[in-house]
Every structure is written in C-alpha cells, then in structure tokens.
N, C-alpha and C positions, 0 to 999 in steps of 0.2 A: 421604535428601534427594533432591529432584528433580534430574534432569540439568540442567546449566547451559546457558544460551544462549552462543553464541560472541560475544565482545565484544572490542573494543579493538585488533584487529590488522589493520585495513583496509589500512594502508600496506604491510605485509608481504605480504598477500594480493595486492595490486596488483602488487607486484614479481614474485611467483610467476606470476601469470597472464600478465603481459607477457613473461616469460622463456619460458613454455610456448608462446607463439605464435611466438617467434623461433627459428629453427633453429640459431642459433649458441650459444644458452644450453643447457647440459646439466644444470642442476639448481640447487638452492639449498641452502645450509648454514645451519641455524638454531642459534644458540648462546645460552646463557643459564644462569642459576643454576637449581638444582633447584627444581621446583615453579612455575617462572615461566610455564609453559604451552607449552613447546616441542612436546610430543607432541600436545596438543590442536590447535595450529596446523598441525602436519604432517598430522594426520588431516583437518582442515578443507580443506587444500590438495588432498588426494586426493579428498575428496568433491566439491570444485569440478571437479576433473579428470574424475571420472566423469560429472558433469553435462554436461561438454563432449564426452562420447563416448569418453573415454580408458579403457583397461584399466589397473587399478591392482593393485599387489602391496604387501604389508607385511612388513617384516623388523624383528624386535625383537632387538637384541643384549643379552646379559646377561653378568654375570661368570662364571656357570657354563658357558655355551656357549662362552666364549672359549677354554676348554681343548680344545675339539673342533674340528679342522680343518673349515672350511666349515659349522660347526654352525649359525650364525645364518642362513645362506642356503639351508638344506636345502630349504625350501619352493619355491625357485626352480628346482630341478633336476627333470628329467623323473622321472616315477614309477618307482621301482625302481632309480634310479641311485645307486650307493654310491661316494662319493669315495674314491679310493685312489691311491697312488703320487704322482706330481707333479701339479700343479694344472692343466696345460694341457687335459687332457680335460674337466675340470670346467668350466673357462671356456667351452670350445667347446660343451658340452652346454647350459649355462645360456643362452649367447648364442643358440643355435639355438632354444631354447624361447621366449625373449623375442621374437626376430624373428618367430616364428610368430604370436605374439599381435599383433605390430606390423604385420602385413600390411595390416590394414584399419583400424587405430586406433593412436593414440599410446599408449605404455606409460609409466606413471609408477610409480616404486618409492619407497615411504617406508622410510627406514632410521632406526629410533629408537635413540638412544644409540650413535651410530656410534663413539664413543671406546672402546667395549667390544668392537668387532669383532675376531675373530681375524684373523691375517694372510691366510689364504686367503679368508675372506669379504670382507675389505676389498679384496683384489685383484680379486675378482669384481665388486664394486660399482663400483670404479674403472674396470674394463674395460667394463662395460655403459654407463657414462656417457660414457667417452671415445670409444667406438665408436658411440655414439648409438643403440643399440637401445632405450635407456630414458632417461627424464628422472628424475633422482634428487633426492628431498627428504630430506636427512639432518639429524638433530638431534645435538647434542653438548653436554656440560656445560661451561660456562665454566671455564677454568683447567685442564682435563684435556687430556693429549696426544691428538691426533687422528691416525689413520693417514695416512701420506704420500699414499696414493692418493685420499683425500678432500681433504686439504689442497691438493694440486696443482690440483684443479678450481678452487678459489677463487683460488689464486695466479696461475693462467693466465688468469683472467678468465672462466672457463667457467661459474662458479656464484657468484652473489652471496652474500656472507656477511651474514646478518641477526643482529645482536645484539639480543635481545629485552630491552626495558626493562620496568620494573615497570608495572603497569596504572595509569592515572591515576585520580584519586578518582572521577570521574564513572562510570567503568566498574566500579569496586568497588561504588559505590552501586547500579548496575543489578543486579549479582549478589546483593547483600544484599536488594534489594527482590524479586528473583525467588524467593529462598529464604524470606524472611519475609513471608508474605502479611499485609498491613496496614501500619500506620504504625510508623516507627522513630524514637525520639526523637533529637534532634540530637547530644546528648552520646554516646549509644551509637554512632551512626553515625561520629562522630569517633574513638571508641576502636577500633572495628573497623578503620577505615582505618589508624590508627596501628599497631595490632598486626600486621595483615597486611602492611603496608608494600608494597602493590601485588602481593603474591605470591598467585596464585589458589589454589594448594594450601594455603598457610597459612590463607587466608580460609575455604576450604571446611572444613578440619579444625577451625578455630577455631569456626565456626558450629555444626558438628555436636557438638563437645564441650561448648560453652556451653549448647546447647539440652538435650542429654541430662543434663547436670549441673545443670540448673535455674539456672545463672547468668544465662541469657538467657530472660526470661519476659515475657509480656504482662500489663501492668497498666493498667487504665483504657483498654483497647483499644490500647495502645502497647507496642511491644517495647522492653525496657529491660535493659541489661547491668549487673548488680550484682555486686560482689565482684571478686576477682582471678581472671583466667582462667589455668588450668593446661594447657599443651599436652599432648596425648596422641596415641596412635595413630600414623598415618603421619608427621605433622609432628613429633611428639616424637622419633621414631626418626631422621628426617632431620636435625633440629637437633642431636641428641645425637651422631650420627656426625660432623657437621661440627665440633663443639666438642671432640671427643676430643683430650686434650692431645697436643701435638706434641713435647713435651719437658719437662724439669723446670722450665724457665723460665716456661711459659705458665700453669699453674694459678693462681698467686698473682695475676697480672695480671687474669685472667678473673674471679676471685672478687671482687676489688676493684671492677672495672667492674660486675659483676652487682649488687653491693650499693649502688653509689654513682653510677652513670652519670647524666649525663656528668660526667667528672672533669677538673678542670684538670690539664694536663700537669705543671705545677710541683708540684702536690700529689701526683700519682701518683709522681713521681720521688723524693719524700721516703720512699716506702714500698717501691719496687722499683727495680731498676737499669734503666738506659736500654736495655740490650741486650734485656731481657725484653719491654719495651714494643715495641721495633722488631720483635721476632719475631712478636708477636701481630698487629701491623699488617701485616707482610709476608705473612702467611698469610690475610689478608682477614677476620680475626675481629673486628677493631676498626678504626675510622676516626677520623681526627683532623679537627677543624673549628675555624674561628676564631669566637669569640664576643666581639665588642668587641676588646679588646687581649689577650684570653686565647686560648690554644690549648687545646682540651679534647678528650678522647677519649671515645668511646662505642662500644658493641658494634655490629657491622655490621648486625644485625637486631634489632628490638624484642623478638622472642620468645627470643632467645638468653638474655637475662637471666632470663626466667621458667624456662627449662630449668635454668640454672645454679643459681639459688636453690633450686629444688625438690630438687636433688641435694646441697645443702649440709646437713650435720648441724647441729642447732640450736646446739650449742656452738661449732662452727667459725664459723657465721654471726655469732654475737655477738662473737667475736674480731675478725672482719673489720670489723664495724661500729665496734667500739671503736677499732681502729687508725685508721679513717677519722676518727672524732670527735676522737681525740687529735691527729692531724696537723692537722686544720682549726682546732682551738682554739688551736694555736700560731701561727696567722696573725692578721693584724689584723681579719679578718672584715669587710672593707669592701664586698664584692660584694653584690649584691641578694639572692642566694639563700644566702649564707654562713650567716646566723643560723638560717634555717629548717633547713638541712641539718645544722648543728652540733647543733641541738636534736633532730632526728629520729635522728641517728646515736648520740647519747648514750642515748636511750631504747631504740633497737634493741640497743645494746651492753649494756644492763642496768645501766649506772652513770651517774648524773647528777652531774657535778661542778660544773656551772655552771647552777644553777636559773634564774638571770636570763636566760640565753641560751634556755633551754627556754620560759620565759614569753613572751619576744619571738617565738620561733618559733611559738608557739600563736597569737599575734596576727597573724603573717604568714599562717598557715594560714587564719585567718578572712578575711583580705584576698584569699586565693585561692578563697574559697567552699568550702574543704574542711573542713567543720565536724566530720566524724568524726575527722580528724587533729588538728584544733584541740582537741577534747575530750581525746583521748589525751595530747597534750602538756601540756595544762593540768592534768590529773590527776597526771601524772608530776612536774610542777614543784611542785605542792602537797605531794606525798608527800616529795619531796626537801627542800623548804624551806617548811614551813607558815607562812603569814602572811595578813593581810587581803587583800593584793594578789592572792595566788594564789587565794583564795576568790572574790574579785570577778571575776577572769578566768574561772574555771570557771563561776560563776553566769551570766555573760554568754553564754558559749558554749552552756550548757544552754538558756538562754532563746532564743537564736538557733535552736536545734534544736527549739523548740516544747515543751520539757519544763519548764514553768513551776513545777510543784510542786517538782521537784528543785532548780531554780535558787533558789527562795525558801528552801529548807531549808539550802542551802550558806552563805548570807549571814547574818551576825549581825544582829539586829534593831536594836540601838542604834548610833548613829553613832560611829565611832572617832575618836580625836584625831590631830592632826598630819598627816603626809604621807599616812597611810592613808585620810583622809577622801575624797580625790578619787576613787580607784578604787571605793571603797564607794558613794559617792553616785551615780556614773554607773551602776553596775550595779544599785543599788537602784531608781533611776528607771526603768530599762528593764524590770526584772522587774515593777514595779508597773503600768506601762502595758501592755506587751505580754502579760503574764501575767494581770493582773486587770482591765485596762481602766480602771484608776483614775487618770485624768489628774491630778486635783487632788493626790493623794498623790505622784504622780511628780514634779510640779512642786515640791512642798514639799521633796522630797529634793534637787532641783537648786538650790533657793533656799539651801541650806546652804553653797554654794560662792560666793555673791555676795561680791565684794571679795577673793577668795582666788585663788591661782594655780590655773588650770584653769577659771576662770569661763567663758572663751570656749567651751571644750568643752561645758560644761553648757548654754550658750545654743544651741550647734549642735544638741545632742540635743533641747532644748526646741522648736526650730523643727520638728523631725520629729514630735514628739508633738502639737504644735498642729495640724500639717497633717492627720495621720491622725485626729485628734479632730474634724476638720471646721471648725476655727476659722481660716479662710484669711486674714481681715483681720489677725488677730493674728500670723500667720506673717510677714507683710510688715513689721510693726512690729519684731519681734525681729530680722529679717534686716537691715533698714536700720540698726538700732542697732548690731548686731554689725559690719557692714561699715564703719561710721564709726569704729570703734575701731582705732587703729594697732597694738594688741597682738594683734589677732586672728590666729591661726595658719591654716595651709592647711586642716587638717581641718575645724574648725568653719565656716570660710568656705565650703567646698565643700558641707557638709551644709546650711547655711542657704540658699545660692543655689539648691540643688536643690529644697529645700522651697518656696522663694519662687517658683521657676519654675512648679511645679505649682499652687500656691495662686493665683497671678495668672491662670493659665488657668481655674481654676474660677470666678474672679470675672469672667471675660470680658475681662481686660486683656491682650490678646495682645502688644502692644508691650512691656509691662513684663515679661511672661514671657520674651520673646526677649532682653531686656536682662539679666535675672538669669542666664539660661542662658549667654549669651555671656561674662559676667564670670566665672562659675564654671568654665566649660569651659576658658578660657585657663589658669586656675590648675591645674585637674585634669590637663590635658595636660602641663603643666610638671612636675607631681609624680606622673606616672603610675606610675613605678617604686616610689615610696614608698607611694602611696595608690591601689592598683589599682582600687578600687571607685568612685573619684571620677567618672570619665567615664561609667561605667555608671549610677550614680545620677542624674547630670544628664540623660542621654539618656532614662532611664525617666521622669523628671519632665517632660521636653519632650514625650514621647509623651502623657502624661496631660494636659498643657496643651492640646495640639492636639485630643485626644479630647473634652475638656470644652468647648472652644470650638466644636468641630464641624467642624474641618478634617480630615476623615478621610484624605484623600490624603496630607497631610503627616504625620499620625500614623502611618500605615502605613509610610511610607518610613523614618522615624526608628526605629521598632520593628524593622523587618525588617533594616535595615542594622546596627543595634546587635546583633541576634541573630547575624548572620553574622560580624561582627567578633569577638564574644566567643567563638564556637565555634572560630574559627581561631586564637585566642590561647592564652595559657598557662593560662587559667582558664575552660574551657568551661562549668563548672557555674554560672557567673554568668548563663547564658542563660535561666533560668526566667522571670525578670521580663519580659524582652523578648518571649519567645514568648507569654507569658500576655497581656500588654497588646496584642500584635499580634492575638491571638484576639478580644479585646474589640472592637478596631477592625473586624475582619472581620465580626463579628456585626452591628455597627452599619451596616456597608456592605450588609448583606443577603446575606452569603456563609456560610450555615450549615455547609456541608461544610468549608470552609477553617477557619472558627472552631473547629469541633469538633476538628479535628486539632491546631491550635495549643493549645487549652485543655487537651485531654487530656495533651499533652506537658508542659505547665506543671505541671499537678496532679501528675503522676508525678514530675517533677523536684524538686518542693518537699517530697516526703515525707522527713521527718526533718531538714529545714533551712528551714522556713518562717519566717524571721526576722520578716517584716512581716505575718504572718498573712494572706497573700493567697489561701490555698487556698479560703477561704469565698467570696471574690469570684469566683474563677475557676470554682468549681463552680456558682455561681449563673449566671455568664455561659454556662457550658456548658449548663445547663438551658434558658436562653433561646434559645441557638443551636439546640439540639435541637428545641425547640418551634417555632422558625422553620422548621425543616426538615420539620415535620408529624408528628414522632414523639412524640405526647402522652404515652404511657405511659413511655417512656424519659426524657422531660423531667421527669416527676414524680419518677422515681428520682433523677436528678441533683439536683433541688431539695430532696429529702428529705436527701440527703447534705450539701448546703450548709447546711440548717437545723441539722444535727447538729454542724457545725463552727463555728457562729457564736460570737462572744464579744463582750465589751463594748468591745473595741478596734476601731479603724477605723470610726468613725461617718461618716467621709468617704464611704465607699462604701455606706452604708445605703440611700440612695435608689436606687442602681443595683441592689442586690440585691432591693429591694422591686419594682422594675420587672421584674426577671427573674421574680419570682413572678407578676406580673400576666400576663406573656406565656405562662407555663406554664399558668395557668388558661385563657387564651384558646385555647391548643392543645387543651385538654380540652373546649372548647365552652362554657365558663362565662364568657361575655362580660360579663355584668353584674358578676360578682365581679371579673373582670379590670379592668374600668373603675374600680371602687372602689379596687382595689389600686394602680392607676396614680395615681389622685387622692391616695391616701395618700402615695405616693412624692413627688409634687409638693409636698404640704404639708410633708413631712419635709425636703425640700431647701430650702424657703423658711425653715423654722425654723432650719436650720443656716447660712443665709446663703450658699447656693450657687445663684446665679441662673441660671447656664448649665444646670445639671442640672434646675432647676425648669422652665425653658422646654421642654426636651426631654420631661420627664414630662408637662407640661400638654398638649403636642401628642399624646403617647401616649394620653391620655384621649380625645381626639378620634378617634384612629385606632381605638380600641376601641369607638366608638359613643356616647361621651359628648358633652355640649355645655356651654355656659356658660363655656368657657375662653378665648374670643376676646378678651375685654376684658383679662384678665391677660396673655395672650400679647402683646397690643399694648403694654401697659405695659413688659413685659420687653424687647420689641424696641426700644422707644425708649430705655430705660435702658441696655441693654447696647450696642446699636449694632453688634453683631457680624453678619457675613453670615448666620450660621445663625439667630440670633434674629429678624432682619428677614425671612428667608425663611419661617420658621415662622409669624410673625405674618401675613404675606401669604397663606400657604396657608390659615390659619384663617379669614381674611376671605373668601377665595374659597370655602371650603366653606360658610360661613354664608350667603353671598349667591348661591351657585350660579354664580359668575363664572368662566367657562372661561378667559378671558384672564389673570386674576389667578392662577389655578391653574397655567397653563402657564408664566407668568413665575417662579412659585415653584419649579416643577419644574426649570427651567433653572438657577436659582440653587443649588438643592440638588445637582444633578448636578455643578456646578462645584466643590463641596466634597467630592466623593467620596461623598455621601450617596445612593447609588444606590437603595437600598430606599425611602427616603422620596420620592425623586424619582419612582420608578416608581408609587408609590401616588398621589401628587398628580397625576401625569399621567393616571393611570387615572380619577381623579375629574374631571379636566378633560374627558375624553371624554364622561362622563355629562352634565356641565354644558352642553357644546356641543350635544349631542343634544337636551336639554330646551329649549334656546334655538332649535332648528331650524337650527343651523349645521352642516350635514352635512359640508361641505368641511373646516372647522376640526376637526370631530370626527374625521374620517379622519386628518388630520395628527397630531392628538394621540394617536390610537390607534397610529400608527406610532412616535411618540416613546415612548409607554409600552412598546411591545413591545421597542424597542431597549434600554430601561433594564432591563426584566425579564430580558433575557438575562444581565445581569451579576449576577443575584441567586441563582444556583445553586438554582433551584426553591423559593425562599422562599414560605411560605404565611402570609398575613395576611388579616384581614377585608376590607381595602380592595383587595387584589390579586385575591382570589378571589370569584367569583360576583358580579361588578359589576352584572349585570343584576338580581340579587336585592336587593342593598343599595340600589338606587335607589328601591324602592317599599315596603320593609318597615321597621317600627320595629325598635329594637334588640332588644326581647324576641322579636318575631316572627322576626327573623333568627337569633337564638340558638336558638330552638325548631326552625326549619327545618333548620339545619345539623346539629343533633343527631338530628332525626327520620329522616334517611336511614340511621342506624346503630343507633338505639336505640328501644325501645318507649316509649309515653307514660308508663308507670309508671317506667321507668328514668330518663327525662328529669325527671320530677317529683321523684324522689329526689335527682338530681344538682343540680337548681336550687332545691330547697326549695319547690316549688310543689305544688298539688294536681293530681291527674290531670285534673280538669275544666278547670282553668286552662290546662294544656298543650293539651288538645284544642280549647279555644276559640281559642287562639293558632294552632294548626295549621289550624283551619277558615278563619281569616282569611288565612293564608298561601295556602291552596288557592284562595281566592277572588281574591286579588290577582294570583296567578301564573297563574291559568287552568288548574290541574291538579286531578285528582280523588282522587289517592291517593299513598301513599308511593313507589310504584314510579315514577310519573310525575314526582314531585318529585326522586327520585334521578337520573332521566334528565336532568332539567333542570340538575341540579348536577353531572353527570358523576360520580356516586358510586354505589356498590353499595347496594341497599336492604337493610334489616335482614332477617336470616333468620327464618323462622317466622311 
C-alpha cells in the first residue's frame, strides 16, 4: 500500500509548534491507544522542526531494550562511549553532545513508546528536557505507567499532555480515498469507518487484508466490501494481545459480547455474575452505554468481536449463541430488536424452538434491507416448522433477491384455504408481477382477498403494482379508496401514499404529490421503528415525483438527503434507491461524471437484492450519462447490459430507458436513429398516460434534430401547466421561429428548475437566433449566459451544445455525416447509417460547400476534432 498522507492532527501540531517557539516549554507528551497514530504524529512534529532549521534525534524504546541500561538512548551518546557504573558520566556525555548540536540550532528529540524506557534512558531524557539542551516529543500508550522523569514534565507544566482522539470520519475518508483509487460505495465507506473506529492502524490493516483477501473489490468501477472482514497481521496481534484473558472471570463475558453485542446489561446478568462484567469494563475491554431506558454493554472496539469469534471453536460458539437465545426467549421480547436477535441466535445456536419468532425475525431482516439474513432465517423457520406461511415468506424473500424461478417453485400453485390464504396471495402476487411482469395475474391473486382480513394489505401492494405498471391514474383511485377506509392499517396506507406520491408526479399534479407525501410521511415517521422502510419509500417516491415534474433541484435535495440519512442509520443498505435516483437526477441536470458515480454505486448495491427491478433502469441511465460525457463505446456497453436485464415489469420506466437508448445512439453519431428512438419514447409515454415524460421526450426529439413536435408540446404545456412543460413549449416555439427572446426566457425558466443542461442548450440556440436577427449585443449577453450554464454541466456533449456554428446551416443528415466524417471513412459512415457511399459523399460535398472547407482535415479543424487516420 502507498504511504499515507498526514491527516487530522492540526490542533496537536499547532500546540507543538507554539511550544517550540516559547523557551518555557520543554516538550510535549502524546498519549493514546495502540495504533491511534502517536508515532506518526511525533515523526511529523520532528519533520516540521527540521523544516524550521532544528536538529532532530529519534529514540525508540522497546521491551527488549528495557533490560539494558541506557539501551534506548545509545544513539544519543558520543561514538565509542560505553555506559558503565553510575549514570552521571552518561548524562554528562549525552548532554555535552546535545549542547554541541544546539550551538547553532534547536535540538528536538523524539522518544517513541516512552513508557518502555529503562530507568537510565528515562533519566537521560528527563535531564535533557529539564536542562533545556533539547525539546522532547514523547509518546506513550494510554493506561501504561510512564517514567517519573517524563510525567514530571507534564505535571510541572513544562510539557503539554496531548490525548489523541480517534480520527473523525472525514479524515478516515481521506485515507480510504488515498488508498483506493476510484469511487467507494457509501455502504462500504460506512463499514470501513465502523470497523476501524477512527484508528489509523486498524484502518490500514483492514484495507490491506480486505484487498488481498478479495473481500474488497472493484465492481462496476466502484470499490465494494463484501462478506465478513477477518483481522490479520499487525492489527490481529495487537487486538489479540489486548484481549488476552485477564483472569478466569473474563472469557465468558467476552464470548457472550462477541456473539451478541450490544447486550442489555439485564440480559448479560442472567448469564454471568456482576463481578465478571465489572472486571471486563474496568480493564477497558467493554463499555456500557444507555439506549433508551436500557443500559447495554458492547466491546470497546468493533474489531474485538471479529478476533474473539475467529478464535471460538464452532461447538463452543453454538453453545454461546444458544445460551443467549434461551435467555432472551425467557423475556417478553418487547424491544425493537429482540425478535430479530432471538431469531438469529436460535439459528446460530443450531436449535429452533420458536419458529414463529424466526419467521418474524426474517420479516424484520427484510425491513432492515438485509435480504441475505432474511433468506437464512426464512429457510430455517421453514425447516423447523413447515407450513404455507413459511413457504410464502421464503418465496417473498427470494423474489426480493431477484431469484424469481426459485420463488415460484417454493409456492404451491393452488390457493390454500383459511388463514393461509393471506400470506400465499400476497407472495403469489409479488412473484407474478416482479418475476413474470404479469400484472393481470398478480391482480387476480390479490382479488382473492376482497372482503377478507388482509384486504387492505392487498390493496397497498396493488397500488405499487399499478404504479410500476405505468397506470398512474389507477394508483390514485386505489389510494383514495384505501385512505377513506377506517380499517386501513399503517403498512398499506404507507405503501399507497408512496405510490400515489410518485403517480401524481408523473401525471404533473405537483400539489397532489405533496399532499400524499405529507400524509404518508407523518404516519411513517410515527411508525419508523416498526416499519423502517416507510420513510425511505416515501422519500424515493417524492424524488420520482420531482424528477417527473421536472424540478431537478428539489429532486436532488430529497434524494441526497435521504441517501445520507439512510447511510448514517441502522440500515445503510437501504441507500441503493436513493443514490440511484440521485444519479438519474444528476444525468438530467447535465452532470455525467456525478451521475456515473451515483449510478455505478446503485447498480453494485442492488446485486442480489433488486426487489423493484431497478437495475435495468439504472443501467440505462448510466448508458445515457456515459453518452452525455462523450464516451460512445462505453455507453453502448452499458446499454447492452441494460437490454440484457430487461423484463416485463416496470413499464413505468420504459420511456426513460428508450430515451437512454436514443442518447446512446446520438453519442455514436447516429442522430437520425436517435431522433426516431426519442419519438418512440414519446409515443410510449403517451400510450401509458405519462404526460410529463412525454413532454420531455418530445423535446428530446427536437434536441436531436427532429421537428413537428411544437404543436404537441404546446398542448402538453397547456394541459399540464407545470413550469417545465411551459418552458419546453416556449423553447420549442422559440426554436421554430428563431426567436431569441423566447429562447432566453425559456432558458431562464429551465435554469430555475435546476435543468441546467436544457437551459444551456436553449441559451446556446438563443445566441444563434440573436445573431441571425442582427442583434449582436443580445447575442453577446446570451453567449455569456450560455457559458455560465455550461460550467455546471461537467463537460456534457450534446448536438445543441457542440458545434453551434455547424448546426446553424446544416440539415440533420448533413450534420450527422459531418460529425462522423472527422473520425470515419465514407464507407464506415455508410455502413453505420445504412446509406450508400455515394449518398454519404454527396452529403459531405454539401457540408464542404456550406462551411467553406475543402477536405476532412479542414472540417476537423473547424470542429476542433482530430481527422481520421489514413
């Protein structure tokens, strides 16, 4: 691994430098736990001192040298001087040598691990500091006894005592980014922070071991930590030494904490005596903290548990887990995590005595977005107590993990009778829709519950199926009917209001979207502990609503804030939807680099748990973002992957994925095909009843060189009345009439919505319109406006932004041929566009005539591009 930059200790460095300048300060003492960075800070202090012209010396104390009088400071003695007899001659010799150095410059001595100094070396260091031949920088491990000669410096106020705290998250991130070139997904970043707990040595060894062990790998260009990290090397030895049992009382407590932390103190006291717990706490191996009304205990460092579990024989580990499960099952199981823990501990212990608890734990694991754990628990519950409910639960979890064939195989085909119908029907509906894309069959399964207990749950699921099937008006009907029922529970109401929030946005009904969101959010926040997905689902729906309506600034704020909140909470794996939709917003804003980072992270995070089949959408969005950045070949690769993951579900996003295909074609120079693909996307949106998406797609047709969309855009602008639809209609009129003022007004409206890419394009078109009208002053102002908008677009490449001087005089086909001609031969262009070579050459001749150039090289110079080779 590369050497790390020095981070996070600016305050301590400031104290050192201030003391070095003052004659009354004789040193600093740096204290902290092992691996916290004491040595690195001391070496940095000496480096700063050398930069100020000081002479520096380094003393490293060790346990082996402690048995040798003056062993640690031998390097400070004159050459050939052998310490013998009493120490006074040694002190005098070393002091004389240091004074010799100090005639022309200040002397700074670093003493690493001062708590290991032998008595003679400690006396010498104390003497040099007290007599001021040298300024001493001493490090010592927290909790270890320090020689009196070092301690007295601090007690007498001659040397500040610096207790090093753990590194803050921002500095841990800097070290992670320095080590891992490229993007790191948010969940991995959170895990690295949690595991290292601000300890630089732990972080360094963690990264090294995880990379060499392939637990930390790059997928889709994003670093991702998969599986469980096992400490090794220096950090393993360090932690093992720290955890070495201090007596017969400590091992049982440490084992219980390793398998179950954090543990409620009351539960732990059922299993071990109070004195054992106090002994572990007194030695700093565990810490107590208050969680609500409970006091709970956890190990003092997150990696302690990994080391302890790795050292437990399998049989002993099962015994520990079973003891924990037995003790917890004897309690009322009222706390939020009790059921999930009781479920997991039974399975880890190898004996399931309460299958109902394990089934409930599996559902809670789904609520935490830990689908791997949910599957494990669901399987264990079914093996312990086979029943339709257990099969339905496992089928749902498998479907959520994207394994539709397995899910379908688990469920029986015919509806069961009695109470078993509810779980079967809900699971059957989800497998039919998300697995097969068969919305009518899924709805028929839900219809079986009409008039029965659980009907509201069925209607809540129906609202989501209708939404993702693109039937937004029907979503609002189901939601309004459900909300008017007094018997509707919290879960179906949250599902329905989330679906209605997004549906209203796609219909252009912003006020209704806000109202549905507000109603659902108040309920979701009230039931957050019970239904942890509620707030997330509603915020994702709110992001979609803003994106569909076209308010990109609002959409980005909701998605980004939701992403950060989820990452900092108990279920960071819920972040995939937020970061994915944030990426779609960033692409719409014209930020291909940011969009690429967000979408690659989302695609990686969804592997094995793509419940809503969003990978297809995010891959298509990534293709479009990559195309927007000008990387045509890479964009084709992402689009091919998107096509390979498509299914019959999620018709709601079909127009967006079609538009992504259009822009991928555009990046490849196939503007005519791209324009037709965008027109198809617009027609698809119209057929589905998605007017907001249709309006955007119609305008994309214009952006790609088409025409004839102005009338329909005007109709949509009048019907929707949203700021975006009106701005697009105005921009279309301005383009058709060559009206610079109308284009400038539309650009301002678009910019106000965060639509910076569209605003930049329209402002660029306004420049051309003003020039053609002979309005040089307004053209100059529009040019400045366009330039300021382009700055926000991260180098985005579109036909309207690039080669504006070419687009002003060429037809769509001529422009298409011209842009390809600077990189390809006429034969290659003909093959790509499906034209004859003669047709290509005729178009190229007209291009030369209109632009006043005579060959490809001059054309390339005009377009700031390299001509084709050969």
